Jmol script that loads the backbone (N, CA, C; Angstrom):
load data "model"
ATOM      1  N   MET A   1       8.493  39.442  13.888  1.00  0.00           N
ATOM      2  CA  MET A   1       8.412  38.431  14.928  1.00  0.00           C
ATOM      3  C   MET A   1       9.145  37.155  14.500  1.00  0.00           C
ATOM      4  N   ALA A   2       9.231  36.866  13.203  1.00  0.00           N
ATOM      5  CA  ALA A   2       9.899  35.655  12.738  1.00  0.00           C
ATOM      6  C   ALA A   2      11.380  35.661  13.117  1.00  0.00           C
ATOM      7  N   TYR A   3      12.022  36.831  13.073  1.00  0.00           N
ATOM      8  CA  TYR A   3      13.428  36.922  13.455  1.00  0.00           C
ATOM      9  C   TYR A   3      13.609  36.529  14.918  1.00  0.00           C
ATOM     10  N   PHE A   4      12.715  37.011  15.764  1.00  0.00           N
ATOM     11  CA  PHE A   4      12.785  36.662  17.178  1.00  0.00           C
ATOM     12  C   PHE A   4      12.614  35.160  17.362  1.00  0.00           C
ATOM     13  N   GLN A   5      11.701  34.539  16.602  1.00  0.00           N
ATOM     14  CA  GLN A   5      11.488  33.102  16.702  1.00  0.00           C
ATOM     15  C   GLN A   5      12.753  32.345  16.318  1.00  0.00           C
ATOM     16  N   LEU A   6      13.448  32.813  15.296  1.00  0.00           N
ATOM     17  CA  LEU A   6      14.693  32.170  14.892  1.00  0.00           C
ATOM     18  C   LEU A   6      15.736  32.270  15.996  1.00  0.00           C
ATOM     19  N   LEU A   7      15.798  33.421  16.670  1.00  0.00           N
ATOM     20  CA  LEU A   7      16.749  33.582  17.763  1.00  0.00           C
ATOM     21  C   LEU A   7      16.432  32.630  18.912  1.00  0.00           C
ATOM     22  N   ILE A   8      15.153  32.479  19.223  1.00  0.00           N
ATOM     23  CA  ILE A   8      14.763  31.538  20.280  1.00  0.00           C
ATOM     24  C   ILE A   8      15.155  30.122  19.869  1.00  0.00           C
ATOM     25  N   LEU A   9      14.959  29.771  18.606  1.00  0.00           N
ATOM     26  CA  LEU A   9      15.344  28.446  18.118  1.00  0.00           C
ATOM     27  C   LEU A   9      16.836  28.220  18.342  1.00  0.00           C
ATOM     28  N   LEU A  10      17.650  29.205  17.998  1.00  0.00           N
ATOM     29  CA  LEU A  10      19.086  29.057  18.188  1.00  0.00           C
ATOM     30  C   LEU A  10      19.429  28.869  19.653  1.00  0.00           C
ATOM     31  N   PHE A  11      18.723  29.584  20.523  1.00  0.00           N
ATOM     32  CA  PHE A  11      18.953  29.409  21.955  1.00  0.00           C
ATOM     33  C   PHE A  11      18.564  28.001  22.407  1.00  0.00           C
ATOM     34  N   LEU A  12      17.415  27.543  21.963  1.00  0.00           N
ATOM     35  CA  LEU A  12      16.920  26.244  22.417  1.00  0.00           C
ATOM     36  C   LEU A  12      17.806  25.097  21.959  1.00  0.00           C
ATOM     37  N   MET A  13      18.658  25.365  20.999  1.00  0.00           N
ATOM     38  CA  MET A  13      19.567  24.326  20.552  1.00  0.00           C
ATOM     39  C   MET A  13      20.674  24.085  21.567  1.00  0.00           C
ATOM     40  N   SER A  14      20.704  24.890  22.645  1.00  0.00           N
ATOM     41  CA  SER A  14      21.801  24.738  23.600  1.00  0.00           C
ATOM     42  C   SER A  14      21.364  24.940  25.050  1.00  0.00           C
ATOM     43  N   PHE A  15      20.251  24.333  25.465  1.00  0.00           N
ATOM     44  CA  PHE A  15      19.846  24.462  26.862  1.00  0.00           C
ATOM     45  C   PHE A  15      19.822  23.109  27.542  1.00  0.00           C
ATOM     46  N   THR A  16      19.748  23.153  28.858  1.00  0.00           N
ATOM     47  CA  THR A  16      19.678  21.920  29.624  1.00  0.00           C
ATOM     48  C   THR A  16      18.221  21.597  29.902  1.00  0.00           C
ATOM     49  N   THR A  17      17.893  20.326  29.934  1.00  0.00           N
ATOM     50  CA  THR A  17      16.505  19.915  30.149  1.00  0.00           C
ATOM     51  C   THR A  17      16.447  18.520  30.739  1.00  0.00           C
ATOM     52  N   PRO A  18      15.486  18.263  31.639  1.00  0.00           N
ATOM     53  CA  PRO A  18      15.324  16.921  32.163  1.00  0.00           C
ATOM     54  C   PRO A  18      14.474  16.044  31.255  1.00  0.00           C
ATOM     55  N   LEU A  19      13.905  16.617  30.182  1.00  0.00           N
ATOM     56  CA  LEU A  19      13.059  15.832  29.289  1.00  0.00           C
ATOM     57  C   LEU A  19      13.906  14.907  28.432  1.00  0.00           C
ATOM     58  N   SER A  20      13.281  13.910  27.899  1.00  0.00           N
ATOM     59  CA  SER A  20      13.950  12.942  27.042  1.00  0.00           C
ATOM     60  C   SER A  20      14.525  13.627  25.809  1.00  0.00           C
ATOM     61  N   SER A  21      15.693  13.175  25.375  1.00  0.00           N
ATOM     62  CA  SER A  21      16.298  13.758  24.177  1.00  0.00           C
ATOM     63  C   SER A  21      15.534  13.376  22.921  1.00  0.00           C
ATOM     64  N   THR A  22      14.550  12.485  23.036  1.00  0.00           N
ATOM     65  CA  THR A  22      13.742  12.135  21.875  1.00  0.00           C
ATOM     66  C   THR A  22      12.507  13.029  21.757  1.00  0.00           C
ATOM     67  N   SER A  23      12.322  13.942  22.688  1.00  0.00           N
ATOM     68  CA  SER A  23      11.214  14.886  22.607  1.00  0.00           C
ATOM     69  C   SER A  23      11.481  15.874  21.481  1.00  0.00           C
ATOM     70  N   THR A  24      10.413  16.340  20.822  1.00  0.00           N
ATOM     71  CA  THR A  24      10.594  17.382  19.817  1.00  0.00           C
ATOM     72  C   THR A  24      10.856  18.703  20.526  1.00  0.00           C
ATOM     73  N   ALA A  25      11.370  19.677  19.793  1.00  0.00           N
ATOM     74  CA  ALA A  25      11.607  20.999  20.368  1.00  0.00           C
ATOM     75  C   ALA A  25      10.300  21.591  20.881  1.00  0.00           C
ATOM     76  N   TYR A  26       9.199  21.311  20.184  1.00  0.00           N
ATOM     77  CA  TYR A  26       7.887  21.813  20.597  1.00  0.00           C
ATOM     78  C   TYR A  26       7.427  21.151  21.901  1.00  0.00           C
ATOM     79  N   GLU A  27       7.673  19.862  22.033  1.00  0.00           N
ATOM     80  CA  GLU A  27       7.312  19.154  23.267  1.00  0.00           C
ATOM     81  C   GLU A  27       8.121  19.661  24.452  1.00  0.00           C
ATOM     82  N   VAL A  28       9.383  19.998  24.197  1.00  0.00           N
ATOM     83  CA  VAL A  28      10.217  20.548  25.271  1.00  0.00           C
ATOM     84  C   VAL A  28       9.625  21.865  25.746  1.00  0.00           C
ATOM     85  N   LEU A  29       9.281  22.749  24.813  1.00  0.00           N
ATOM     86  CA  LEU A  29       8.666  24.029  25.201  1.00  0.00           C
ATOM     87  C   LEU A  29       7.385  23.804  25.983  1.00  0.00           C
ATOM     88  N   GLU A  30       6.508  22.940  25.476  1.00  0.00           N
ATOM     89  CA  GLU A  30       5.244  22.671  26.162  1.00  0.00           C
ATOM     90  C   GLU A  30       5.475  22.072  27.546  1.00  0.00           C
ATOM     91  N   GLY A  31       6.500  21.244  27.689  1.00  0.00           N
ATOM     92  CA  GLY A  31       6.814  20.634  28.971  1.00  0.00           C
ATOM     93  C   GLY A  31       7.179  21.653  30.041  1.00  0.00           C
ATOM     94  N   TYR A  32       7.632  22.823  29.605  1.00  0.00           N
ATOM     95  CA  TYR A  32       7.971  23.898  30.532  1.00  0.00           C
ATOM     96  C   TYR A  32       6.940  25.019  30.511  1.00  0.00           C
ATOM     97  N   ASP A  33       5.769  24.744  29.952  1.00  0.00           N
ATOM     98  CA  ASP A  33       4.629  25.657  29.922  1.00  0.00           C
ATOM     99  C   ASP A  33       4.847  26.888  29.038  1.00  0.00           C
ATOM    100  N   PHE A  34       5.605  26.716  27.957  1.00  0.00           N
ATOM    101  CA  PHE A  34       5.775  27.777  26.978  1.00  0.00           C
ATOM    102  C   PHE A  34       4.992  27.432  25.721  1.00  0.00           C
ATOM    103  N   PRO A  35       4.508  28.445  24.999  1.00  0.00           N
ATOM    104  CA  PRO A  35       3.786  28.180  23.757  1.00  0.00           C
ATOM    105  C   PRO A  35       4.751  27.736  22.655  1.00  0.00           C
ATOM    106  N   VAL A  36       4.308  26.820  21.827  1.00  0.00           N
ATOM    107  CA  VAL A  36       5.169  26.320  20.754  1.00  0.00           C
ATOM    108  C   VAL A  36       5.457  27.393  19.715  1.00  0.00           C
ATOM    109  N   GLY A  37       4.661  28.459  19.696  1.00  0.00           N
ATOM    110  CA  GLY A  37       4.864  29.544  18.750  1.00  0.00           C
ATOM    111  C   GLY A  37       6.128  30.351  18.981  1.00  0.00           C
ATOM    112  N   LEU A  38       6.870  30.085  20.060  1.00  0.00           N
ATOM    113  CA  LEU A  38       8.172  30.734  20.223  1.00  0.00           C
ATOM    114  C   LEU A  38       9.139  30.272  19.145  1.00  0.00           C
ATOM    115  N   LEU A  39       8.885  29.109  18.580  1.00  0.00           N
ATOM    116  CA  LEU A  39       9.720  28.563  17.512  1.00  0.00           C
ATOM    117  C   LEU A  39       8.993  28.680  16.178  1.00  0.00           C
ATOM    118  N   PRO A  40       9.737  28.826  15.100  1.00  0.00           N
ATOM    119  CA  PRO A  40       9.084  28.813  13.786  1.00  0.00           C
ATOM    120  C   PRO A  40       8.528  27.427  13.494  1.00  0.00           C
ATOM    121  N   SER A  41       7.501  27.355  12.669  1.00  0.00           N
ATOM    122  CA  SER A  41       6.942  26.045  12.319  1.00  0.00           C
ATOM    123  C   SER A  41       7.932  25.282  11.451  1.00  0.00           C
ATOM    124  N   GLY A  42       7.924  23.971  11.593  1.00  0.00           N
ATOM    125  CA  GLY A  42       8.782  23.124  10.780  1.00  0.00           C
ATOM    126  C   GLY A  42      10.113  22.761  11.398  1.00  0.00           C
ATOM    127  N   VAL A  43      10.333  23.058  12.674  1.00  0.00           N
ATOM    128  CA  VAL A  43      11.591  22.680  13.318  1.00  0.00           C
ATOM    129  C   VAL A  43      11.679  21.163  13.336  1.00  0.00           C
ATOM    130  N   LEU A  44      12.760  20.628  12.809  1.00  0.00           N
ATOM    131  CA  LEU A  44      12.911  19.181  12.698  1.00  0.00           C
ATOM    132  C   LEU A  44      13.714  18.559  13.827  1.00  0.00           C
ATOM    133  N   GLY A  45      14.507  19.356  14.512  1.00  0.00           N
ATOM    134  CA  GLY A  45      15.318  18.787  15.576  1.00  0.00           C
ATOM    135  C   GLY A  45      16.031  19.872  16.360  1.00  0.00           C
ATOM    136  N   TYR A  46      16.794  19.444  17.337  1.00  0.00           N
ATOM    137  CA  TYR A  46      17.554  20.351  18.175  1.00  0.00           C
ATOM    138  C   TYR A  46      18.655  19.561  18.852  1.00  0.00           C
ATOM    139  N   LYS A  47      19.604  20.267  19.413  1.00  0.00           N
ATOM    140  CA  LYS A  47      20.706  19.634  20.122  1.00  0.00           C
ATOM    141  C   LYS A  47      20.793  20.259  21.504  1.00  0.00           C
ATOM    142  N   LEU A  48      20.895  19.442  22.527  1.00  0.00           N
ATOM    143  CA  LEU A  48      21.058  19.932  23.891  1.00  0.00           C
ATOM    144  C   LEU A  48      22.531  19.918  24.241  1.00  0.00           C
ATOM    145  N   ASP A  49      23.020  21.024  24.788  1.00  0.00           N
ATOM    146  CA  ASP A  49      24.424  21.139  25.153  1.00  0.00           C
ATOM    147  C   ASP A  49      24.504  21.702  26.559  1.00  0.00           C
ATOM    148  N   ASN A  50      24.815  20.868  27.528  1.00  0.00           N
ATOM    149  CA  ASN A  50      24.842  21.277  28.928  1.00  0.00           C
ATOM    150  C   ASN A  50      25.982  22.235  29.259  1.00  0.00           C
ATOM    151  N   SER A  51      26.957  22.411  28.362  1.00  0.00           N
ATOM    152  CA  SER A  51      28.110  23.245  28.675  1.00  0.00           C
ATOM    153  C   SER A  51      27.930  24.703  28.273  1.00  0.00           C
ATOM    154  N   THR A  52      26.837  25.074  27.612  1.00  0.00           N
ATOM    155  CA  THR A  52      26.659  26.445  27.145  1.00  0.00           C
ATOM    156  C   THR A  52      25.683  27.218  28.033  1.00  0.00           C
ATOM    157  N   ALA A  53      25.621  28.539  27.794  1.00  0.00           N
ATOM    158  CA  ALA A  53      24.727  29.407  28.583  1.00  0.00           C
ATOM    159  C   ALA A  53      23.286  29.132  28.231  1.00  0.00           C
ATOM    160  N   GLY A  54      22.399  29.438  29.158  1.00  0.00           N
ATOM    161  CA  GLY A  54      20.970  29.294  28.935  1.00  0.00           C
ATOM    162  C   GLY A  54      20.397  28.171  29.769  1.00  0.00           C
ATOM    163  N   LYS A  55      19.313  28.464  30.440  1.00  0.00           N
ATOM    164  CA  LYS A  55      18.611  27.477  31.271  1.00  0.00           C
ATOM    165  C   LYS A  55      17.130  27.572  30.986  1.00  0.00           C
ATOM    166  N   ILE A  56      16.434  26.485  31.175  1.00  0.00           N
ATOM    167  CA  ILE A  56      14.979  26.482  31.046  1.00  0.00           C
ATOM    168  C   ILE A  56      14.402  25.746  32.248  1.00  0.00           C
ATOM    169  N   THR A  57      13.408  26.363  32.865  1.00  0.00           N
ATOM    170  CA  THR A  57      12.656  25.756  33.954  1.00  0.00           C
ATOM    171  C   THR A  57      11.191  26.076  33.687  1.00  0.00           C
ATOM    172  N   ASN A  58      10.306  25.557  34.516  1.00  0.00           N
ATOM    173  CA  ASN A  58       8.896  25.874  34.315  1.00  0.00           C
ATOM    174  C   ASN A  58       8.710  27.385  34.281  1.00  0.00           C
ATOM    175  N   ASN A  59       8.141  27.846  33.194  1.00  0.00           N
ATOM    176  CA  ASN A  59       7.777  29.256  33.002  1.00  0.00           C
ATOM    177  C   ASN A  59       8.944  30.229  32.905  1.00  0.00           C
ATOM    178  N   LYS A  60      10.185  29.746  32.701  1.00  0.00           N
ATOM    179  CA  LYS A  60      11.297  30.694  32.619  1.00  0.00           C
ATOM    180  C   LYS A  60      12.441  30.167  31.755  1.00  0.00           C
ATOM    181  N   LEU A  61      12.851  30.994  30.796  1.00  0.00           N
ATOM    182  CA  LEU A  61      14.081  30.819  30.035  1.00  0.00           C
ATOM    183  C   LEU A  61      15.014  31.909  30.547  1.00  0.00           C
ATOM    184  N   TYR A  62      16.211  31.565  31.006  1.00  0.00           N
ATOM    185  CA  TYR A  62      17.069  32.581  31.597  1.00  0.00           C
ATOM    186  C   TYR A  62      18.537  32.251  31.372  1.00  0.00           C
ATOM    187  N   TYR A  63      19.395  33.169  31.777  1.00  0.00           N
ATOM    188  CA  TYR A  63      20.831  33.112  31.490  1.00  0.00           C
ATOM    189  C   TYR A  63      21.062  33.014  29.987  1.00  0.00           C
ATOM    190  N   LEU A  64      20.223  33.721  29.242  1.00  0.00           N
ATOM    191  CA  LEU A  64      20.352  33.690  27.790  1.00  0.00           C
ATOM    192  C   LEU A  64      21.577  34.494  27.371  1.00  0.00           C
ATOM    193  N   SER A  65      22.212  34.040  26.318  1.00  0.00           N
ATOM    194  CA  SER A  65      23.302  34.816  25.737  1.00  0.00           C
ATOM    195  C   SER A  65      23.290  34.587  24.236  1.00  0.00           C
ATOM    196  N   GLY A  66      23.709  35.598  23.499  1.00  0.00           N
ATOM    197  CA  GLY A  66      23.776  35.484  22.054  1.00  0.00           C
ATOM    198  C   GLY A  66      22.453  35.682  21.342  1.00  0.00           C
ATOM    199  N   ILE A  67      21.410  36.097  22.073  1.00  0.00           N
ATOM    200  CA  ILE A  67      20.110  36.350  21.457  1.00  0.00           C
ATOM    201  C   ILE A  67      19.836  37.841  21.539  1.00  0.00           C
ATOM    202  N   GLU A  68      19.647  38.458  20.388  1.00  0.00           N
ATOM    203  CA  GLU A  68      19.395  39.889  20.358  1.00  0.00           C
ATOM    204  C   GLU A  68      18.060  40.184  19.705  1.00  0.00           C
ATOM    205  N   VAL A  69      17.430  41.259  20.152  1.00  0.00           N
ATOM    206  CA  VAL A  69      16.177  41.727  19.565  1.00  0.00           C
ATOM    207  C   VAL A  69      16.370  43.178  19.158  1.00  0.00           C
ATOM    208  N   LYS A  70      15.747  43.552  18.054  1.00  0.00           N
ATOM    209  CA  LYS A  70      15.854  44.928  17.585  1.00  0.00           C
ATOM    210  C   LYS A  70      14.686  45.731  18.133  1.00  0.00           C
ATOM    211  N   VAL A  71      15.002  46.798  18.846  1.00  0.00           N
ATOM    212  CA  VAL A  71      14.012  47.708  19.390  1.00  0.00           C
ATOM    213  C   VAL A  71      14.307  49.074  18.776  1.00  0.00           C
ATOM    214  N   ALA A  72      13.408  49.524  17.907  1.00  0.00           N
ATOM    215  CA  ALA A  72      13.613  50.756  17.139  1.00  0.00           C
ATOM    216  C   ALA A  72      14.884  50.582  16.306  1.00  0.00           C
ATOM    217  N   ILE A  73      15.919  51.363  16.592  1.00  0.00           N
ATOM    218  CA  ILE A  73      17.159  51.241  15.812  1.00  0.00           C
ATOM    219  C   ILE A  73      18.276  50.557  16.592  1.00  0.00           C
ATOM    220  N   PHE A  74      17.960  50.081  17.795  1.00  0.00           N
ATOM    221  CA  PHE A  74      18.966  49.477  18.669  1.00  0.00           C
ATOM    222  C   PHE A  74      18.809  47.960  18.738  1.00  0.00           C
ATOM    223  N   TRP A  75      19.933  47.262  18.825  1.00  0.00           N
ATOM    224  CA  TRP A  75      19.931  45.829  19.079  1.00  0.00           C
ATOM    225  C   TRP A  75      20.231  45.621  20.558  1.00  0.00           C
ATOM    226  N   LEU A  76      19.333  44.902  21.251  1.00  0.00           N
ATOM    227  CA  LEU A  76      19.495  44.659  22.683  1.00  0.00           C
ATOM    228  C   LEU A  76      19.578  43.161  22.944  1.00  0.00           C
ATOM    229  N   SER A  77      20.382  42.771  23.913  1.00  0.00           N
ATOM    230  CA  SER A  77      20.538  41.357  24.265  1.00  0.00           C
ATOM    231  C   SER A  77      19.378  40.893  25.136  1.00  0.00           C
ATOM    232  N   LEU A  78      18.715  39.852  24.703  1.00  0.00           N
ATOM    233  CA  LEU A  78      17.628  39.260  25.480  1.00  0.00           C
ATOM    234  C   LEU A  78      18.243  38.394  26.568  1.00  0.00           C
ATOM    235  N   VAL A  79      17.843  38.614  27.830  1.00  0.00           N
ATOM    236  CA  VAL A  79      18.434  37.854  28.928  1.00  0.00           C
ATOM    237  C   VAL A  79      17.473  36.840  29.535  1.00  0.00           C
ATOM    238  N   SER A  80      16.150  37.064  29.377  1.00  0.00           N
ATOM    239  CA  SER A  80      15.216  36.072  29.913  1.00  0.00           C
ATOM    240  C   SER A  80      13.839  36.225  29.290  1.00  0.00           C
ATOM    241  N   VAL A  81      13.092  35.124  29.348  1.00  0.00           N
ATOM    242  CA  VAL A  81      11.687  35.094  28.953  1.00  0.00           C
ATOM    243  C   VAL A  81      10.963  34.392  30.089  1.00  0.00           C
ATOM    244  N   THR A  82       9.956  35.053  30.645  1.00  0.00           N
ATOM    245  CA  THR A  82       9.214  34.504  31.777  1.00  0.00           C
ATOM    246  C   THR A  82       7.736  34.472  31.446  1.00  0.00           C
ATOM    247  N   ARG A  83       7.104  33.342  31.741  1.00  0.00           N
ATOM    248  CA  ARG A  83       5.654  33.262  31.558  1.00  0.00           C
ATOM    249  C   ARG A  83       4.972  33.589  32.879  1.00  0.00           C
ATOM    250  N   ASN A  84       4.097  34.589  32.844  1.00  0.00           N
ATOM    251  CA  ASN A  84       3.276  34.971  33.985  1.00  0.00           C
ATOM    252  C   ASN A  84       1.819  34.813  33.556  1.00  0.00           C
ATOM    253  N   ASN A  85       1.216  33.680  33.897  1.00  0.00           N
ATOM    254  CA  ASN A  85      -0.155  33.369  33.504  1.00  0.00           C
ATOM    255  C   ASN A  85      -0.287  33.418  31.984  1.00  0.00           C
ATOM    256  N   ASP A  86      -1.029  34.362  31.446  1.00  0.00           N
ATOM    257  CA  ASP A  86      -1.253  34.436  29.997  1.00  0.00           C
ATOM    258  C   ASP A  86      -0.387  35.485  29.321  1.00  0.00           C
ATOM    259  N   GLU A  87       0.739  35.836  29.950  1.00  0.00           N
ATOM    260  CA  GLU A  87       1.656  36.832  29.394  1.00  0.00           C
ATOM    261  C   GLU A  87       3.072  36.269  29.367  1.00  0.00           C
ATOM    262  N   LEU A  88       3.826  36.660  28.341  1.00  0.00           N
ATOM    263  CA  LEU A  88       5.255  36.367  28.279  1.00  0.00           C
ATOM    264  C   LEU A  88       5.997  37.671  28.472  1.00  0.00           C
ATOM    265  N   GLU A  89       6.908  37.688  29.425  1.00  0.00           N
ATOM    266  CA  GLU A  89       7.724  38.875  29.686  1.00  0.00           C
ATOM    267  C   GLU A  89       9.110  38.640  29.101  1.00  0.00           C
ATOM    268  N   PHE A  90       9.512  39.514  28.184  1.00  0.00           N
ATOM    269  CA  PHE A  90      10.825  39.452  27.558  1.00  0.00           C
ATOM    270  C   PHE A  90      11.692  40.528  28.202  1.00  0.00           C
ATOM    271  N   SER A  91      12.829  40.129  28.765  1.00  0.00           N
ATOM    272  CA  SER A  91      13.693  41.059  29.486  1.00  0.00           C
ATOM    273  C   SER A  91      15.017  41.246  28.758  1.00  0.00           C
ATOM    274  N   VAL A  92      15.442  42.502  28.684  1.00  0.00           N
ATOM    275  CA  VAL A  92      16.754  42.829  28.131  1.00  0.00           C
ATOM    276  C   VAL A  92      17.664  43.393  29.229  1.00  0.00           C
ATOM    277  N   GLY A  93      17.371  43.034  30.447  1.00  0.00           N
ATOM    278  CA  GLY A  93      18.163  43.494  31.584  1.00  0.00           C
ATOM    279  C   GLY A  93      17.423  44.548  32.375  1.00  0.00           C
ATOM    280  N   LEU A  94      17.676  45.807  32.068  1.00  0.00           N
ATOM    281  CA  LEU A  94      17.043  46.894  32.801  1.00  0.00           C
ATOM    282  C   LEU A  94      15.607  47.163  32.354  1.00  0.00           C
ATOM    283  N   ALA A  95      15.220  46.667  31.221  1.00  0.00           N
ATOM    284  CA  ALA A  95      13.866  46.896  30.695  1.00  0.00           C
ATOM    285  C   ALA A  95      13.239  45.576  30.279  1.00  0.00           C
ATOM    286  N   ASN A  96      11.925  45.553  30.302  1.00  0.00           N
ATOM    287  CA  ASN A  96      11.208  44.370  29.829  1.00  0.00           C
ATOM    288  C   ASN A  96       9.883  44.790  29.219  1.00  0.00           C
ATOM    289  N   THR A  97       9.298  43.862  28.471  1.00  0.00           N
ATOM    290  CA  THR A  97       8.000  44.105  27.872  1.00  0.00           C
ATOM    291  C   THR A  97       7.212  42.812  27.871  1.00  0.00           C
ATOM    292  N   ASP A  98       5.893  42.933  27.945  1.00  0.00           N
ATOM    293  CA  ASP A  98       5.015  41.776  27.992  1.00  0.00           C
ATOM    294  C   ASP A  98       4.242  41.642  26.695  1.00  0.00           C
ATOM    295  N   PHE A  99       3.999  40.380  26.307  1.00  0.00           N
ATOM    296  CA  PHE A  99       3.148  40.063  25.164  1.00  0.00           C
ATOM    297  C   PHE A  99       2.192  38.959  25.593  1.00  0.00           C
ATOM    298  N   PRO A 100       0.972  38.978  25.094  1.00  0.00           N
ATOM    299  CA  PRO A 100       0.038  37.889  25.400  1.00  0.00           C
ATOM    300  C   PRO A 100       0.555  36.564  24.834  1.00  0.00           C
ATOM    301  N   VAL A 101       0.399  35.491  25.590  1.00  0.00           N
ATOM    302  CA  VAL A 101       0.803  34.161  25.129  1.00  0.00           C
ATOM    303  C   VAL A 101       0.080  33.826  23.822  1.00  0.00           C
ATOM    304  N   SER A 102      -1.135  34.322  23.671  1.00  0.00           N
ATOM    305  CA  SER A 102      -1.914  34.037  22.459  1.00  0.00           C
ATOM    306  C   SER A 102      -1.238  34.567  21.186  1.00  0.00           C
ATOM    307  N   ASN A 103      -0.276  35.501  21.316  1.00  0.00           N
ATOM    308  CA  ASN A 103       0.479  35.971  20.152  1.00  0.00           C
ATOM    309  C   ASN A 103       1.407  34.898  19.601  1.00  0.00           C
ATOM    310  N   PHE A 104       1.660  33.885  20.402  1.00  0.00           N
ATOM    311  CA  PHE A 104       2.618  32.864  20.012  1.00  0.00           C
ATOM    312  C   PHE A 104       1.951  31.528  19.813  1.00  0.00           C
TER     313      PHE A 104
END
end "model"
wireframe off; spacefill off
backbone 0.3
color backbone group
């Protein structure tokens, strides 16, 4: 799971957000109703880049690119993360899987 958290961190370094640039990465996640556990502990900063892929809105990270997850022996590109109540749905396009928010 730590590898996935690192990938999310790399993604979050390049998304658009209406929150203040002085917010911590954890505050940004919480502001969009995501658990701070999507990021590894100890994140000191982040950079927002409006020109790259990836968007964040309440309960949804989407248009992701460059983030891959290993499923069995295959590497699949993660395209979105959606919060549905107490579940996070991770989508790789044609397939998705849910995890309890409490895991993060």
